[in-house]
Structure formats: C-alpha cells, structure tokens
N, C-alpha and C positions, 0 to 999 in steps of 0.2 A: 442438743447434741445430735449430730448426724450419725446414724448407724446404717451402714451399707456394707454387707459382707456376702461372700459366697454366692448362693443362689439368688440373693436379692439383686446382685449386679447382673446376673443373667436375665432376670425379669426386666430390669431396667433396659438392658440392651435390646431385648425384644420389643419393649415399648417404644424405644427410640426409632427402631427400624419399621415398626408396624405400618405407619402411614405410607412409607415408601413401598413396602411390599404389596400394599393394597393397590397401588397405582404404578407398579413397576413397569417401566418401559425404557428403552435405551435413550441415553442423552442425545445421541445424534448418529446418523449413518449417512452414507453417500446417497441414500434414497429418502432422506428426511423430507419433511414437508417443504415444498417450494416457497420462495418468497420473491417479492417484486424488486428488481434491480433497475436503476436508471443512472448508469455511470457512462458519461460520454467519453469520446476520444480525448486524451490528454496525456501529459507526461505521466510516467508510471508511478512516481512517488505520490503525486496528488491522487491518482486513482486508487492506490492501495490505501491511502488514508480515508477516502470515501467508502471503500469496501469495509474497512474496519469499523467505521462509525455506523454503517448500516447493519452490520451483522453482530457487532460486539466481539469479534474475533481479534485476538492480539497477533500482530504480524511483526516478525523480526527479520531484518535484512541489512546487509552491508551497504553503506551509502554509495560506494563506487559501483555496486552491482546494479543500482537503479539510475545512476547518473546518466543522462542523455538518452534514456530509453523511453519509448512511448507505447501506448496501448490503444487499440481500437475501441476499448470500452466494452460494456456488457449491458444488455437490456433484455427485459422479459422476466417471466416467472421461472426461476431456476432454483435448484438446491444450492446450498452454499458451495459445495464442492464443484458443481458444474460451473457456477459463476467464477470461482477462482481459476479454474482451468481456462475458461474463456478469456479472462482478464490477462492471463500470462501468455496467451498464444502468441508465438513469434518473438518472445522476449528472451528466449534461451535461459529462463529461470525455472527451477524445479521447486515445487512446494512439498515439504514433509511436515507432518503434524504429530505432536505429542502433548498430552495434557491440555488440549484446547488452545495450543499456541502453534501458529504457522511459522516455519522457518524457511526462508527463500534463499536458495544458493544457485550460483551459475551452473549450467549444465556442462561442466568441464571434465577433464580426465580425472581418475581417482587421485592422482598425486598432485594435482594442481593446487596451489595455495589458496586458502579461503580468507578473504578479508574479514576483519572484525565486524561482528554483527551489531546493528543498531536498531532498536525498536523504532518504528515509524508510525505505528498506530496511535491515533490521538485519543481514542476512547475505547480502551479494551474492556472486556467483560468476560467472566468465566462461563457465561451461558452460550458457549460456542456451539455451532452446529456442524462440527467436524468430528470424525472418528480418528482416534490415535492411529498413527502409522507405526506399527511395531518394527519396521525396518530401521527406524531412527534410534540411535543409541540414546541412553538416558542423558548423557552429557552433551546435548545438542546445541547449547547456547554458548558461543565463544564471546567473551566480553573484553573490552579494552577501556582502560581508564576507570577511575574511582566511581564516577557518576554512573557509568554503564554497569559496573559490578553491583552497585546498589539496586539498579533496575532489575537485573537478572535475579538477584537474591530476593527481591520483592516478588517476582514471578513464582519462584520456588515456594516461598511462604504461602502465597495465595493458592497454589495448586494442592498443597498438603491437606490431608483430611484432619489430622490432629494438629496440636500447637507445635510449630516448628519455626526456627530462625536459622538463616544460612549466612555464611561468609564465602565469597568466591575468590578465585585465584588472584586477580589483580588487587582485591581488597587486602588479602593477607600479605602479599609480597610488597605492597606499596605502603602499608601502615608502618610507622616507626616502631616496630615490635621486635624484641629480642627473641621471643619464642611464642609458641601457640597460646600460652596462658594469657599473654598480654593482648593478643588478637581477640580472644574470646571474651575479655572483660567488656567489650563494647556491645555485647548482646544483652537484651533485657533479662534481668534475673540472675546474671552471672557476676560474681565478685571474685577477686583473686587474693592470694597471700603472696607476699614478696619476701625474698631472702637474697642477700648478697647482690642487691641492686636490680633484680629482675623477678618477674612473676614465676611462681612455682606450681601452685595447685589452685583449683577452682572450687567455688561453692556455687551450687545451682539452686535457685529458689530457697535460699536460706539454709540448705542442708550441705554438710561438708563433703569433701572430696571422696570419702568412702561410699557416699550415696549416689555418685554419678558414675555410670558405666561408660568407659571409653572404648570405642571400636576403631580399628584400623583396617580399611579395605574389607569390612564385614566381619572381622574377628576381634574379640576382646583383647585388650592390650594392657600389660602391666609393666612397670619399670621402677627400679629403686635407685635413689641417690642419697646424698647426705647433706645436712645443714652444718654450717660452721659454728653455729651458736647453740650452746646448751639450752638456753631459754626457749628455743624453737624446736627442740628435739635434735637428736643426732642422726644416725642412719635410719632411713625410712624402711619399714618392713610392713607394708599394708597393701590393701587392694587399690588404694588411691593412686591414680596415675600422676606421675611428676612430669608436667609439661615442659620443664626446662631441659628435658632430654633431647628434644628435637628443635631444629630451626623451623620457623614458620614457612620459609620458602620451599620446603619439600612437599607442600600440600596445595592442591588447587581447589579444594572445597572442604568446608567444615559445616556439618548439619547438626544443630542442637534440637533433638526431639524431646519435647517436654511431656508429651502425652504418651501413654503406653498402649500398645495393641498386642493381641495374642500372638501375632507372628514375630514380635520382637523377643530377643532373649530377655529372660527375667533377670533381676539383680540390680536395677538402677531405680530406686524409689524417686530420686530427684529427677532423673531423666537420662538420656543417652547422648553422648557426643560421638558423631560419626566422622572420622577422618578419612579423606580420600587422597591418595597420592596420584600423580599424573600418569596417564596411559597414552600410548601412541595414537589410538583412535579418537583421542580428545582433539587432535589436530589433523588437518588435511595435508598430506604430504610430509615433507621433511621440515623439521623445526629445530632451530638453534637458539639458545638463550644463554647469556652470560651477564654476570653482575659482579662488580668489584667495588668494595667500599673500605675505607679506613675508619676506625672508630676509636674514641678516646673517652676517658672519664675524668672529671676535674678533681676527683680524690686520688688519682694516680697520675703517672707520667707516661708519655710515649703513645704511639698509634699502633693499633692491632688490626689484623685483616678480617674481612668478612666477604667471602667469595662464593658464588653460585654458578653452576653450569648445568645445562640440560641439552640433550640431543635426542631427537625422536624421528623415526622414519617409518614409512608404510610402503609395502610392496604387495599389491593385490590384496589377498586375504590375510596377510601377516603384517604385524607391526611390532616394533621394538623401541624401548625408551630407557635411557639412563639419566639420572640426575644426581648431582653431588653438591653438598653445601658444607662449607668449612668456615669456622669462625674462631677467633680468640678474643677474649675480653678480660681486662684486668679491672678489679674493683676493690676498693677498701671501704668497708663499712666500719665506722668507729663512733664511739660515744661513751655513754655511761651504762652500766648494768649492775645488778646484784643477783644473787642466787635465789631470790624469793624472800618471803617474810615468814617468821616463826615467832611463837610465844616464848620469850626468853626471860628467865628468872636470874636475878643477880644475887650473889652471896653477899652477906652483910659486910664482909671484909673487902669487897670489890666496889663499894660505894664511897666516894670521897667525902671528906668532912664538910665541904661547902655545899653539899646537896641538902636542900631543905627537907623537913620531916615528911611532908605530904608526898613529895617526889620520891623520897627514899622508900616509903611504904609501897608505892606503885612499882618500883623496881624490884622490891622483894617479892611482890605478888606476881609479877610477870607483865612485860610489855611486849607489844608487837614491834619487832625490830627487823630491819633489813639485814640479810645475811651477806657478808663479804662485799661491802661497797667497792665497786671496781671500775675504773676507767679501762676500756678495752678497745682493741682493734682487730678486725678480721680481714686480712688481705687475701684475695682469691685471684688466681690466674686460671681461667677456665677456657678449655678448648672443646669445641663441639664439631663432630663430623657426622654427616648423614649421607647415605647413599640409597637411592631407590632404583629399582629396575622393574620393567614390565614387559611381558610378551603377550601378544593378543593374536588369536586366530579366529576370524569371523568369516567362514565360508558361506556367503549368502546371508539370508535373514533368519534361518531356522536353527542355527547353532552358533554359540559363542563360547570361547575358552579364554579366560584371562588368568595369567600367572604373575603374581606380584611378589617382589622381595624387597625387604628393607633392612639395612644395617645402620645402627647408630652407635656412636661411642662418645662418651662425655668424660673428659679428664678434668680433675680439679687438683691444683697445687695450692695449698694454703699456708700462710704464715700468720699465726694468731698470737696476740700479746695481751697480757692483763696484769694488773697489780691489784691486790685485794687484801683486806684485813683477815687473812686466812692462814697466818703463820701458827706457831706453837701456841702463843697466847692470842687467840683469835676472837673475832666477833661473829662466830658461827655457832650453830647448835642451839639447844634449848636451855643452856645454863652458862653463866659466866662465873667461873670459880678459880681461875688461875691467877696470873700476875697482873691482869688487866684492872684498871681502876677508872670508873666513870666519874668525871669531875663536874659535869653539868649536863642537864637533860631538859628537853622540851617535849612534854607528853601531852597529847590532845585528849579530848573527851572520849575518843574511841580506844584509848590506851595504846596509841601509836606513837612510837618514839620518832619524832620528826627531825630533831637535831640534838647533837650531843658532842661532848669533848671527852677525851680519854688520855691517860698515860699508860705506859707499860704494854703497848700494842706491838705485836710482831707482824710485820708485813710479809706477804709472799708474792713474788712475781712469777709469771708463766711465759715461756716461749714454746710454741707448739707448731710443729711442722706436720702437715697432713698431705698425703698423696692418695687419691682414690680414682677409680674409673668405673664406669658402667658400660657394658657391652650389651646391645640389644639386637636380636636377630628375629626376623619373621619371614616365613614363606607361606603364601596362601594361594590356592587355586579356586576360581569360581567358574562353573560351567552352566550354561543355559541351553536347553534343547526344546525347541518348539515342535512337539510331537505332531500336533495337528492344529487346525485353526482354533480349537477350543482348549487344548491341553498344552501346558508349558511346565517343564521340570527344571529345577535349579539345584545344584549341588555345590557344597563348599568343603574343602579340606585344608587344614593348615596346622602349622606348628610354630611356636615362638619360644624364645628363651631370653631371660634378662639375667646377666651375671654382674653383680656388684662386688668389687674387691677393694679393700682399703689396706694395702700392705704396709703403709707408713703412717703411724700415728704416734709421734715421739714427743714427749714433753720434758722440759727442764724447769724445775722449781728452785728459785733462789729465795733466800730469806734475809730480811733486815730486822734486827732485834731491837726491842725496847724503845719505841718512839712515841712521842705525843701524836695524837691524831684526833681530828674532828670531822664530822659530816653535817651537811644541811640538806635535807630532802625537800625543802619547800620550794626552791626555784624550779623552773621547768626542766633544766638540766641540773640534777643534784651536784653539789660541790663538796669535794674532799680537801682537807688541809693536812699537811704532813709536817711533823716537828723536826725531822732530820732531812738531810739532802738525799733524796732518792735517786739522784743522778750520779752520786759518788760511788764508784765501783768498790771502794774500800769498805763501804758499809754493808756489802752483800756477800753471802757465802752460799754454797750449794746445800739444799735441803733434801731433794727427792728427785727421782727419775721415773717416768712412767712410759711404758710401751704398750700399744694395743694393735691388734689386727682384726679385721672384720671381713666376713664373706656372707653374701645373701644371693640365693639363686631362685629364680622363678621359672618353671617349665609349664607350658600350656599346650594341649592338643585339642583340636576342635574338628568335628565333622557334622555336616548338616545335609539333609535331603528334604526338599519340599516341592510341592506342585500346586499349580493354579488351573482350575477347570472352569471355563465359561459356561455356566448353566444357560444363560440368555445373554443378550447384548447388554443387559443392565446388571446382571448378577454373576459374581465369580466366587467359586468355592475354593478355599486354600487349606492345605493340610501339610504337616511335615513333622519330622523328628530330628533330634539333635543329641550329640554326646559331647561332653566336655570333661577333660581330666586336667587338674591343676595341682601342682606340687610346689610348695615353698619350703626351703631349707636354708640353714645358715648357722654360723657360730661366731663367737667372739673369744679371742685369746688376749690375755692381759698379763702384765708383769709390772708390779709397783715395788720399787726399792727405795727405802728411806736411807738417807746418808746424814742423819742428824743425831746419831747416838755414838758417843755421849754428847757430841756437839756437831754443828754444821761443818761440812768439809770446806776448807779453804781451797780455792782454785785460782790460777793466775788471772790477773786483770785482763790479760789478752784474750781470755775466753768469755769476757763479759762485753756487753754492748748495750746501747740505748735502742729504743724502738725504731725500727727501720721504715715506718710508714706514719701517716698522719695519726695523731692521738691527742686526747684532751690534756695529757701531761706526759712528759718524758720521764723515764725511769730505767733502771738497769735490769736486763734479762741475760740469761745465759745463751751463748752460741751453741745451738743444738748439736751440730756435727762435732764441733770442737770439744764440748763437754763430754759427750759419749765416748769420743776417742780417748780423751784424757783419763776418764774414770774406768773405762773398759767394760761397762755393763752391756749385756746383749741387746741387740735391736731386732734380731730375727727370732720369732717365736715358733713354737711347735704345739702339738696337741696336748702336751703336758701342761701348757699354760691356759687351758680351757677355763673360761669363766663359768662357774656352775650355773646351770639353767639357761644358758644362751644357745645351746645346740638343739633347739626344737625343730620339728618338722610337721607340716600340715599337708595332708593328702586328701584331695576332694574330687569326687566323681559325681557327675550329674547326668541323668537321662531326662529328656524333656520332649514333649510333643504338643501340637496345637491344631486347632480347627478354627477357621474363620470364614465369614461370609462378607464379601465386599459388594457394595451397592453404588451405582451411579445412574441416576434417573431424574425425572422431573416430578414435582408434587405441586399442584396448583400453579403451574407455570414457573416454579422456582427450581433451580438445579439443586439436587440433594446428593451428596456423597457421604458414604458411611461405611464403617466396618464394625462387626461384632463377632466375638469369638471367645474361646477359653483355652488356656494353656495349663498343662500339667507338668510338674517337675518332681524329681526325687533325687536328693543329694545324700550321698554317703561320705562322711568325713572321719578321718582318723588323725588325731592330734597326739604326737609322741614327744616326750620330754621328761621333765621332773616337776613334781608338785609337793607341797607341804601336806603331810598326813600325820595324824596322831596315832602312834603305834606304841602300845603298852604304856599309855599315858604320857608319851614323849613326842613332841612335834618334830618330825624328821622330813628331810627333803629326799624323796625317793623317785626312781624312774617309773613312768607310767605310759600307757598307750590307751587313749580313750576314743571309742568309736561311737558316733551318733548318726542318726538319719533324720532328715526333714523332708517333707513332701506336702503337696497341696495343689489345689486348682486355683487358677488366676483368671477370672473373667474380665473382659474389657470391651468397651464400646466407644466409638468416636463418630461424631456427626458434624458435617460442614454443610450449611444451608445458605445458598445465595439468595438472601431475602430481597435483594434488589440488584440492579446491574452492577453497582459498585460497592455492595455491602455483603460481607460474609459473617455469618453467625456460627460459632463452633461450640459444641458441648461434648464433654468426655467424662467417662466414669470408668474406674479400673481398680483392680486389686493387684498389688505387686509385693515382691519380697526382696529383702536385702540381706545378704549373708554377713555375719559379723566380721570385723576386721581381723587380719591375720594375727596381729599382736595380741588382740583380745582373746583369740581362740588358743593361744599358745599354752602348752603345758610347761610353763617356764616363768621366769621373772627377770627383770633387769634392775640393777642396783646402782645407785649413785652415792658415793661416800664423800664426806667432808669432815673436817675436824669437829668432833663433839656431836655428830649427827649424820643424817643422810636420808635418802628416800628409796623406796622399793615399789616397783610396779609389777604386779602379778597378773598372769593370764588366767583364763577360765574356759577350758575346753567344753564345758557343759552349757555354754550359751546357746540360746535359741535365736533363729533368724528374726530380723525386723520384719514386721508385716504391716502393710499400710493400705488403707482404702482412700482413693483419691477421687475428687470431683473437680471439674474446672470448666470454665467457659470464657469466651471472648467475642468481641464485636470488632470487626476490622473494616475500615472505610478506605477504599482504593481510589485515589484521585488521578485518574487517567494514568499516564506514564510518569507523572511528576512526583508521586509519593504516596504515602498512606498514613493513617492514624489508627491506633488500636488501643483497646482497653480490655484487660482480662483479669480474672480472679481464679484462685485455686484454694482448695482445702484438702489437707491430708490428715487422716486420723490413724495413728500407729498404735495398734492394740498390744504390740510387744515392742519394747524399746530398751536397749542396753544402756545402762547408766553406770556412773562411777560410785563406788563405795570407798570412803576414805577414813582412816583412823590413824592415831598416833600410839604406837605400842613399842615396848622394849624389843630390841633386835632378836633376843633369844626366843621370842614367841613366833618368829617367822618361820623357823625350821631350817633356815639357810645356815651353811657352815660358817664358823667364826673366822675361817681363813679369808673370807671376803672383806673383812673389816680392815681399816687402816689404823695407823698408830694413834693411840689415845682413845680407841673405841673398844667396847666389850659387849657382852650379852645384855647389859642394862641400858645401853645407849638407846635413846628414843629415836625411832625412825618414823617418817611419814609413809604409810603403807596404803596403796590404792589398788583396787581390783574391780574389773567390770562385772556387773551382775545383771540378771534379767529384771528389768524395772517394770513399773506399772503401766507404761505407755506414755505417749506424747502426742502433740498435735501441732500443726503449723498451717497458717493461712497467709494469703498475700494478694496484693493487687499489682498489676504490671501495666504501665502505660508507655506507648511508643509513638514517635512522630518522625516522619521522614518527608522532606519536601525540597524540590528544586525551585528556585525563585525565578522561574522562566517568565513570570508576569511583570518583572521589573524591567525598566528601560535600559538600553545600551549594554554596557559591560556588566552591570549589576545582575543581568539575567543568568550569569554563570555562577552565582552564589547558590549555596544549598545548606541544609542543616539536617543532621540526624541526632535525635535525642530520645532518651528513655529514662524512666524513673520507676522505682519499685518500693513497696512497703510490705514488710514481712513481720509476722508475730508468731512465735512458737515457744513452747515450754517443755521442760523435762523435770523429773524429780530425782535429785541427787541425795546421797546418804552420807552423813558425817557422823562417824561413831554410832551408826544406827539411827540417827535422827534425820528425818526427811526434810528436804528444802526444795521448793519449786524455783527453778532457774531458767533463764533463756537457753535455747538450744545453742550448742557450739557452732561457731562460724556464721551465725545469723546476725547480719547487720539489719537493723530495723528499717533504715533508709539507705538507698543507693541510687545513683544517677550517673548517666553518661551523656555527653554532648560533643558533637563534632560540627564545627562550622568550616565549610570548604568553599574554595573558589577554583574552578577548572575550566579552561578553554583549550583550544587546539594547540596552544604554544606552551603554556605554563599552568601550574596549579599549586595551591597551598592549602593546608588545612591544620587546624588546631583542635586537639581533643582533650577533654577533661573527664576524669573518672573519679567519682566520689563514693566512698562507703562509710557508714557510721560505725561506731564502736561495736565490737563483737567479742564473745568469749572464746577461748581456746582450750580451757580445761577447768577442772573442779576446784583446784587449789587444795589446801590441806585441812581446813577446819570450817565449821559453820560460820564463825564470826570473821573468817577471812575468805569467804566463798567467792570463787570465780577468778581465774586468770584470764586476761584478755588483752586486746590491742585497741588503742584509741582510733578514732576515725581518721581516714587518710583522703587526700585530694591530690591526684597526680595529673600533671598537664604535659602533653607531648605535642610535637608539631612535625610536619613534613612538607617540603617544598620540592618541586621538580621543574625542569625546563626541557622541552623536547628540542634538541639541537638539530635533529633530522629524523626522518621516518624510522621508527624502531629504536632510536637512540635517545636516552635522556640522562641528564645530570640530576642527582638527588642529594638533598641535604636533610638531615633529621636531627631532632633533639628529643630526649627522653627524660622525664622527671625534671622539668625545667625549674621548678620551685624547690628542688632538693627536699622533698617532703620527708620528714622524719618518721621513723617507726617508734611508737611509744607504747610500751607494754606495761601492764599494771597487775596488781593483785587486789582482790576484794572489790566486788561490785558495789559494796556499801561505803567503803572508806577510801577508795582510790589511792592505794599505796604503790608508788612508782617502782618499776623494775628495770625498764630499758628505755633509753633514749639514744637512738643512733641515726646517722644519715649515711647514705650510700653514694651521694654525688649525682651530678648530671652527666648523661652520656650523649655524645654527639657523633654523628657519622656523616661522611661525604663520599660520594662515589658516582659511578656510571653504570647503567644497565643497557643492554642491547639485545634485540631479538631479530632473527632472520628467518 
C-alpha cells in the first residue's frame, strides 16, 4: 500500500527538485552558448526547416507568408536568436517566441489579417535555445483544419509540466458534437453519460462528475438542468457541471489538466477542465464567422436549426468580440423500463392454483421482482442559446485587462408517456396482497422472477408535460501587470449565477382495471403482454393528477490575487490568495390529487389519446391540457405546496493561499521543468434545512442549521524531463481535496412514492471532504510534427470517502410527515432509505495509452490519412453499507475499459473522419440491498462521422452523423444477477450546413 501524506509530499517535492536546484541555470537566453550554423542561400521554407533540424526549435508560420521568399542564409558561430534574426533579414517576417516555439508573422499593420499558421519544422524538440517573449499572448497559435488543430494541441500537451490534454477551436467546432461533453469524450481518460440523445456529464479517470472541477475563463462554473427519466435522476442539484448547457461552438480551447499543482484551485481530485471562450486578441484585425446547419433525428420528424455567428475587431490597444450560438433539437428516447427491483412477498390468496408447490413456497418467502414493468417514451424539444462577449485592453506589453461575459439559456419542453402495472392492484412494493393473482412464474436460482403471468392487474398510464429552463450568467475580469522584468501580478474577480426553473410538471394518470397481464424479462428488450385492448378509450378512466414546480439557484463569487517573481532566469517564485463564496438554494412544490374514490372518474373520450411519438406499444393516455381544464384542478402552485425537506440551502465560504516554486533548467544536458509548492484552504459551510431527530423518544423532522469547517495543507510537485530530443518523462505527486456533493450535504431529503412502497434519499450535513493522495507518471514520444505516442499511469488513495448506507425500514421510522404518502400507504409501508456517510476510504488506479499520427509516409493521396486513438484501464473500489453490512463495490461511474479512435482524411479540398467511442459497464448507484447491490449501465459504443468540402477560401459545406448505430442505453440492477431496468434508444442525428469565415 502506498502511503504519502502531508509533509511526506513536501519531502518528495524537494527530492524531485533537488538535482535541478543543484545545477540550476536558465534554459536559454539571447546570450546562450553559440553554435555552428551552415545554412546557405535558398528559399525561406527550406532554410527554416534546416534551422529547425539544427536547433531542435519548433517553428510555426503561415504557408503564404513564406511562399516566394528567399534568404541569404546564415553561417558562423552564433546564438540561436542571432541566427534566427540573420535568417529572416529582409524577409519582412517577425519572430516571437513562447514556450520554446517560434511563431513567424508578416511585419504588417496591427489590423492586417493573419493567415492560418502551419508548422514547417520537420524535427522539433523542446530543448530550444530561445527565451520566451512575454509580449506574445498565450493564445499565439492560430490553427486551421482538423490536422492542424491536432498539431497545435500536441504542442500544448508537450509544453505543459503536468499531465494535460487539449482540444483547440477547429477541433471542437468541426467535430460532430452537440455539446462540450461529446467533444471531451475523445480525450484519454474521459467518458460521458448520455441522456435524451446527447452527452451530459463527464467522468475523468474513472471518477464521476462531482470529482472534476470545471472552470470557464479562469473561474469555477456550475449549472443545473434536469433529466427526463426517473431512472437517471430528475433535477440535478450538485457540484457536477452539466455540459449540455453550452454549445461546443462557443469555445476555442478546452484544456484538461489531470495533474494538480499548488497554484490551481483545490477541489477536483480527478482533474480540472479549463474552458476558454474566444477573445478579440485571438485574431489579428477584424474577424467574421457564420455557420448555419439543419439537423434532424430519425426518432422524430422535421428539421431544426443550428446557427453560430462571431464578430471580432481590434483597434490599437482595444479589442471587442461577440459570439452567438443557437440550436434546437428534437429527440424521442423510447423503449422499456421499470422502476427497479425489490424483494416481493406474495400472499397465499394471491397465488393461482396452477402454481407448483416449490414455486409457491418461493413466492411466499419472497422473490426479486421488477417494479412496474413499463414501455415508455420521452420526447424532448430542446433549445439552446449561448452568447459570449469579450473586451480586451492591452496597452503595450506590461499591462493586460480582459473582461469576459457569458450568457446561456437552455429550454426543455418534454412530452413523456408510460404504461405500467402501477394501478390500484399493482405489481409494485414489497408485498402482493390485493386482487392480483399470479398464475405462472419462472424463478431462477437467484430468486429472480424472470417471467410470470397474472390476472386481476390494474394498469396505469401516464402523460407528462414538462417545461423547464436554465439561465446561466457569468462575468469575469482578468488583469495582468508586469511591474518589472522580474515581477508580474495577476488578479481575477468574477460573479456567476445559474437559475433553474421548472414551472410546468403536470401529469395525468389513467387507469385500466382488472386485466390479464404477463411479462418476460429474458429477451434483450423485455416483453409485456396485455389481456385487454389498451388502445380502447372505453377501458380507461381518470385516476390521479400530479403537479410539481422546482427551483434551484447557484450563486458564486470569486476573487484572486497572485504574483510571480523571477528569482533567476531558471527559478520563479509564485504566491497568491483567493476567496470563494458559493450559495445553493432551491425548493420543490407538489400537489397530488387522487380521483379514484370511490371509483375512477369517467372523462369524455375526446380527452383521451394514444401516444403521440414512437413507442414499443400504443395505449391510451389523457390529454394533459384538456383533462386539467375539464376537472378544474390547479396547475399553479404556491409556498403552501412545499414538499417537506426540499427547501434546503448550502452556504460555503473558502479562503485559500499558495506558494510555489517553478523551475526551468538543464540537468546533464536534459531540459527539466518542474514546480513544487503547497496550498492551504479553509472552508466554512452552513447547511440549513430539516433533519430527522429523536425527541422524547419520537423520531421527528425538525428545522436545523449545521455549521462545519474543513481546512488543511495540500502539497504538490510536478516534473517534466526531456530525457531525449523527442522523449518527455513526467512524474507528479499531490494531495487534493474534494468537497461533498450538494445533495449529500443537504439538511433535507427527497422522497419517491409508488403504490405499496417508495424510496427516500436523505442528506448528511456532517460529511467530511474527500481527501486524496495521488501519484502519476507518463512517458511521451513525439514523432516530429506527425504525431506522438504516450503511456501513463496514476494511483489515487482516498483516506476519506463518502459512501452510501442503504436500508429498508417502515416509513414511520424516517421522521417524515405522513402527509407525503400517497393513497394506500401508511407508517408501516416499507421504504428503501439511503443516506451518504463518511466511509473508510477508497482507491483507484489506471493506465492510459494514446497514439496520434499522420500517415505522411504513405504514397500519393494516402498521405492525407491520419489516426487518433487512446485506451484506458481503470480499477477502483469503495465500501458500501446495506443495513449496516459492508460490501466492497466498484466506484460509481468507473468503466474498467474505455477507448476512442478517429480515422481521418483531409486535404486542401475535402475531408472526412469517423470516430468511435467505447466505454465498458459502470455503476451509477448502490441499489437497495446486499443481494441486489449495484445499479449500473451496460457498456456503450458510439460511432459518429463528419465530412466537409471547401467550396472556396473560408467557405465549406459540412455533413455530420451522430450515433450512427443507434446504440441503446441499457440499465440494470444487481452486479451479481444482472436484473434489467432500462432499454432505450435515442435515434441517429444528422446535420447538414455551411460555415464561412472572413
């Protein structure tokens, strides 16, 4: 077992840096040791290639900037900087340098357009003999085309000290991705969850979305949305960022930082995703971009728009930019689902005479039975609007001010349909004691009821209309002041808010009485058979009406101040402080009205309809607007309808500071880059709401306000050593912290009711943060400009880990009011109750392999082929508790195996690529019992493609296809016995359009 904590990491950091400190000298300066040059007069492109081969310096230049130009060459013993100046004399090109990369641009006016830059160096190496030119902005490489975006992303990966992967602008915009999550899944170690036909959240290195910190323009970002399906959760209220909120076109760079350093914000044990929106100084002069596409899904009808526009301009020291992205997409996810599996006992009077004695005894003792077998459809009409703005003021090279704003709005309109064995005499709950009669049963060795037939079943249909929206606002200012040649200060201030509202959540429940029914869970898609005509409106009457409204608000304020002081040309000392204030609040209003006493209410057949979208089986549902108008039940709720326990609030304030030493030098002729430092944080948290407490021997639900503090030191060290011209070795060690999820910290609970049972999820404001010690390493081989191969490993030991404790208890023991129960339930009804607790710890380890290569060695047209591929293996475990009994289980969201591959072809006229994303089975929850442990999702394999044709300079036609194989989502219960819960498909999405830039 690896044990590295606290001061041990500081010792390790010092040990890693010691050899370099002993031989500390600058990487390179303009007065560095001269070397011999023998480059004769020739065309400039050839001369630059010779210069790059001789020095190992990577040179990036636009093809048209060197076309037709010549140089007199350079000969003699010169420094690299002197040789470069001599080589460019008379060419009207200017060289600027950052991170060991030379960028050549024409010596034109500030507003002159700059052509897309292309690397021309044939043999780059990081052991450059050039000093960084601080006058060049960080975003100094402008790329064009997928191949070039990969090259630029490769450069950024190589320059980083810790483990990092990047996606650049043309990569994001050109991939057939509906949102950022789907772009990110192509990075090694990232897998995504899908909902309603598109990616929603990410898991990084086998850890779920709550463990990945997402930052936008330097500031942490949070946003809440909702899922249409109960089996995947409803309204999200967590720290996990929902990437479906933004279109991918709004961003020109995404950096995934897997290693932690002291200067980074604490809070992402898995890593940090840095999102960067476009800024005017990313472009030279004025820039216009427009894109218009139509998109359709084969589970729906019609074509919906996807449009993007950007305008950017620069005038002297000032720049301004605005971009807008709007899209609408319709999706219908449909198939089979049930509400989970429970141990169900049959009454003796509910077992038919044809059931044999052995089977009868099993039914009396209890069998694991699917709850409410249900063909269902979830139709979503989703609209997404994003607006970014940026103002920049860069007077010279000593001061920079960037002000960025972003507004996003996501609208969902949903029509959901379901038919389930959930009427008055239902197949739900922990017992069957009504008018139901089981006539045959097939029970396997795990006591799982795989197939059965019944009489006396009451069916229930649902028609559900939902309207919700999320509004996201962020404003952030970044200022940088170069006080002197040695001291640079940086400040950040920002505020953001995410407001989720769900004003419409209206359900109509219809009931069909006393029908024969059978189910068979053995096929891949389970099959239901009904004994009555479920499409006959005369068989259905109104049973119940439900209304719900939800609100969730996140507010976040952030301020940072830090500085960097150059102690020597090789050593830089950094220090800074930060304040963060985060507030999460919300509530749920509900109103459930039964209309079945003494009997279901008859309504006109004109208020009944069949399912309006694709479905496994047609059946009758109620017309929501018509039924509510006819019955007269209220649809607008108020505070009097508050659901007990839903109105909790989490208020979190954090003060943090760090000190870090950066190193860039040579050791034994090898370039060494490193950082080592320590971060301190102190977080005060107040969780307000209601909790169950025993008062005078009685469990009651009472208002509480719980305050806690967590604090500590987080040491970190990262080393990158260029062991050869084309080989980089990285080693990192760190201590990091992850604050508990908001729902887990809530002084509250959420309840789900169903006939004869239900579930209750409780929060725990006394939870401690996750704390993890991480070590990792990688070896990266860079094959000139044509690609790279890498192999890395990591290990994380979490000595505190929040896990789920699950038990089945009578509702009366929960302390919640009986008013939350529905018809047929009382204090003795058994509920599945889960609550997060501070567990004994967990660990995770993994291996990542990546390969990227252009097939330039092939003859003729084949040289335009290329491939990007990666694969990961992860293994991690946690200890869950079922009625107090521990069980070791895989970590949630961890796929043991994952792989991505893209095969592409791109020349000057057209390009095409096909991408495949695979992840193996993973768990999403604990489930309800030791012998039913683990809710999860089966492995998925998604294939996408994109093709384009350049019809003229700056204008291209684009066609895309997403989820070409219509890969299903298959959810299950029980890691041991594979009990099916969900089988749905969301269809294939196709787009066609045009993009242009000027």
